[in-house]
N, C-alpha and C positions, 0 to 999 in steps of 0.2 A: 271237519267233517263231519259235522251234525246233522247234513242231511240224509246221511246212511241210517235207515232202521236195524232194528236188533232182531232177529228171530231166525228164519227162514234164508237170509239170504246173507250166510256165511262167505262163502267163495267172492262174492262181490265186496262182502265189507273186508276180506283178506287183502283183495286185490285193492280196495280203496285203501287201506291201512299203509299197504306198501310206496304206494302212489304219494299217499301221504306222506309214509318214511322218507322217500326220497326226494319229495320237494324240500322236508326239513331238513333233511344233508346237505341237499342243495343250497335252500337258504344257510346254512349253517358255513358252508363253505364262503358264499357269496361274504357271509359276515366274516370271515377270519379275513378274507382277502381284503375287507373296507378295513378291520383292525390293522392288517397289514399298513394298509395305505397311510391311516391314523398315526402307528409307529412309524412310518418312515416320515411322514409329513411333519412329525417331531423333531425325528433327529435332521431333518432339512434347515426346518424353525430357528433351531439351537443356533446350528451352522450359518442361518442368514438372520437374526435378531435384528436388523436395522429396516429390511426389505417387510420382518413382519408387523413392525411398529408401523411403516409407510402405510403398509395396506390399512392396518386397522385404522390411523389417521384418518386416511381418506374416505373409508367408510362411513365415518363417523362426521367428517368434515361437508359443512353446506357453503359450498364457494358465495362468494354475493355474486349481483349478477357484472359487473364493473369486471370482476379477475376474470370471470368464465368470458369474458368481451376479449379482454387482455390476451386471453389464451390463444383466443380465436383471430385476433387480427395478428396475433404473433405468429403464426401456423405451426404452431407446436403439433407433437406427434403424440399419442397417446402417452407415449413414457414422458414426456416433456409436462404434459398436462397432467400428469399424475404425480411427477415429482413437486411441480408448483403447487399443486393442492395438500402435498404430504408435507409442506413446509406453510402451510395455515397460512398463506401470506393476507396481510391487511395493508389497508390504505389511509392514511392517518396524516389528519392537520396537521400544520408546522407546530402548533403548541405541544400534539401529543407525539409528533415524529421525532421528536431532540429527545425524547424521553429514553427511546429506544435505539438511536442512529444518530446519536451525538456527535458532531465533528465540529472541529473552530480553526479553521485555515482561510485565511481572506484571499479571495477568487477561486475559492473549491468551492463547490457543493454536494451535497449528501442529496441522492434521490430513492436511494432505496441499500438498503441492508439484507446481508444474510447471518443471523447470528449462529455461529459454530456451537454456542451453550447448548442452544436447543433445538438447532434447526430450523428456526422460523425466519421468515421474510418478511420485514415493512415496508411500505412502497410511500414516498412523498405525494402528496392530493395534490398534482399540478393541474390546475384550472385555468391556463390562457389558452385561449383556445388556438394561437397561432402555434401553440407547439402541443397541437391535438397529436397523441401518437408517441409523444414520447415516455408516459410512465409504458406504454405497453413493448418497448424497448427496455426498457429498466426491468420489468417486468420478466422477461427472458433474460436478462443479464445476472438478475439473482438466480433463476432458475438453472442457469448453468454452475452456478456458485454451488448450489445445491447437487448440482449431478456429480463436480470435480469432488463436493466432501464424499461420494459414495464411492468414488474410482479406489481399485488398489494400487496399492505403490505401483507395481510394476507398471500399469495401465496410464499413471500420472508420468513416469519415466520417461516412458514410451511416447506421450502426448508432450511434453517441454519440447525435446528434440524438434517435431515436427511444428511446433508453436514459436519457437525461437527461428526456425528457418523463414517458416511466412511472415512473421515480425520482420527481419533482415530483409526479406525482398521487399518491403514498403519505400523502403530508401529511409537514409538520414535523416531527409528534410520533412517526412510523414509527422505531421502534427502527432498521432501517436505517442512518437519519440520522447517529446516532453513530457506526457501525459504519464507514460509507463517509470519515466524517470522521478515523478511526482510522486507516485506509488510506492516507488522502491525509496526514496527519501523517509518517508512516515515507517514505514515497513519493507526493510528486506525480502522477506520471504512470501511479499504479496504478489510478485512478480509473474511468475506462473500461472499462479489462479486468476489474475486479472489479466493476463494475454487468452488464457482462456475464455473467460468469459466477455471478452471486449470485439477478440476477433471472429468469436462465433456469432456477436449480434451486430455488428460493425461492420465489418470484410466482406464486400459483395461473394468475391471468388479466392477460393484459398484451393491448396495444395489436397487433389484427389484424397487422400489419406484421412486428411483432417472434414472434407468434407463429407465422406462417408459415415467417420465418427460421429458429426455435427447431425446427421441424418436419423442418428438414434432419438434424437429432440425436437427435431423439426419435420413436419410434413414438407414444406415451402419455406426456408430460412431467406430468399429471396422476401417474403412481408415483413419480416425484422428492419434486416438491411435497407428497403427502399423507404420505411419510416424513420429510419437512423438519418439518412442522405437528407429525406425533407425537413426533420430539424434543423441539421445542420447549415442548412442554405440560410435560415432564417438566420441562424447568429453571423454565419460568414458573411451575408449581403448585412445586416445591421453593422458588423467589423468593416467590410468595404466601405461601405458612407461614412462613417467615423473618421477612417483613416484619408478618405481622398477628402473630404471636408476640412480635417485637420494640417493635411498637407496644403490647402490650398490657403487657408488663415497663415498659413508659418511664411508660404512665398508673398501673402499678400501685403502683409505684416513687414517684411523683410523690406518691400518697395515702398512701402511707405514710409517707414524708416528714412530712406534712402530719398525719397522725393521732400519727405519735408526739412532732412538735413541742406540740401540744396536750395529751396525755397528760404528756409533761415539764413541761408550764407548772402542769397541774391536780396532779400529785404534789406540784409545790413549793408550790403553794397549801396544798394537804391539810397539808404538811409545818410550812409558818409557822402554821397553823391549829392546829396539835395543839400545837405549842410553845406556842402564845398560851392556849392553855385550860391546859394543864399549867401556867402561870406562873398563871393565874387562882385553878387550882384549889387550888393551893398555897399561896396566902394568906389568912390569915384574913381571913373576910369578903367572899372572893374571890365567893364563891354565896352569898346568900342564902336560898336553897331548895334543897330536894334536888331536887326538880320541874322547876326550874331547870337544876342541875347534870348531869341524865339527859338532859332534852331537848336542851343542845347536844353531851354525850356521842353519844347514839344518832345523831345530825344527821353528827356526825366519822364513827361506824362504817359507817354507811351511804353515806356517801363515799369511804370507806376499801374497802368491797364493789365501790362500782360502778366503781371505779379498779383493782381487781384485775380484774374483767371485763373491763374494757378491755385489760388490760396481758395477758391471755388470748386475747381476741379480734386482738390486734395481732400474739402470738405465732403465733396459729392463718394469719395474714394472711400472717406474713413464711416461714410455712413453706411455703404455696400460691407464695408469688412465687419461691422456691428450687426448688421443683418445676417451675417454668414454665421456670426460670432452665438448671435440668437438660436440660431438652426442647429448651431453646434449643442448647446445646452440642451436644445428639445431632445435633440438624439440622444444626448447624454443619460436625459430624464426616461426617453425611452428602452434605453440599453439597460439603467438599472431596472426598474421595472418588468425587463424581461429577465433581468438574474434574479432577481427576487423571487420571479415564481417559480423559477428551479433552484431555489435554497442557496442564493449566492449574494455575498458582500463582497461586489466589486468594486475598487476606486474606479474613480470617472477619470476618462482620456482628457488629460487637459489641453485646455482650449488651443495655447499656442505657444509660442515664447514671448508672447505679450500678451496685455488686456486691450479693451477701450481707451483704457485708463490714461495708459502712454501714448496714447496718438491722439493730440489736443487738433478742436477745429478750430 
């Protein structure tokens, strides 16, 4: 109001004063309204402390570029990304990861965990190029654990019915049946939360009600399920190669055992017959004609030649078997390296029923 002068401008000053007063009253009204919003917000904050904490965490969290990439590649929605960031995810090398997600079970690996005590997500640093994208799936999986942690009891109960129905629809032969059983064996209460995280990140087509629910957290859930399918194909392909090679080795080993037994029997029979021939030939009158002697001798020579050819064939078959055995050992090494890259210490597939030491040249 300082631009109005005193003195002769009374009327103007009064109108200005009234205008100014009206403005102040209007401002006061705004302040009261704003105060009402603050008071209302305080009440809402009391009723929703977790969301307030999450928002404060996200505001102060500076995500690693790799985490941002995970969120992008997983097709997360704003809410999904918010929950991921609210969990302050951290990618850790093996020596540090075990400090937060320690787990000792042969054949099972842990690539991530969501810690209920402080609502944190820790992710294992998967560096194997063949498994590019696996940590994206794991990050989305752990984000869903964070989402589950924030759902009401009623919401969880309703989802449990849907999850069990879709899980049953996969059929008893689905690999997930065994995996869920392993989770339950370790922690019976983990069944539904794990179904929630696994179905949401690994199964492409779900019931409409579940798809609608997961749409809260994913703009495009198929990005995550496709990445999982790519990773699963790497392991399935290697497992198939290992199993096929192991089956072939088993079949070859059985055939070689039978062939070697037949060869040994034939060799023993030939040795007996050669001894009998020599005994007969050394006795006076053993052979009454040269032609009979030559015929028996030639028959033994022919058998000996055939047996030698069989021996060479068997040795070649043993060499082929040993080459396949070396190939299996290489595949086992490849599988072991792949398993180590996902934090698994697995037992190698046995080479076959026997080894090359059991097959004589």
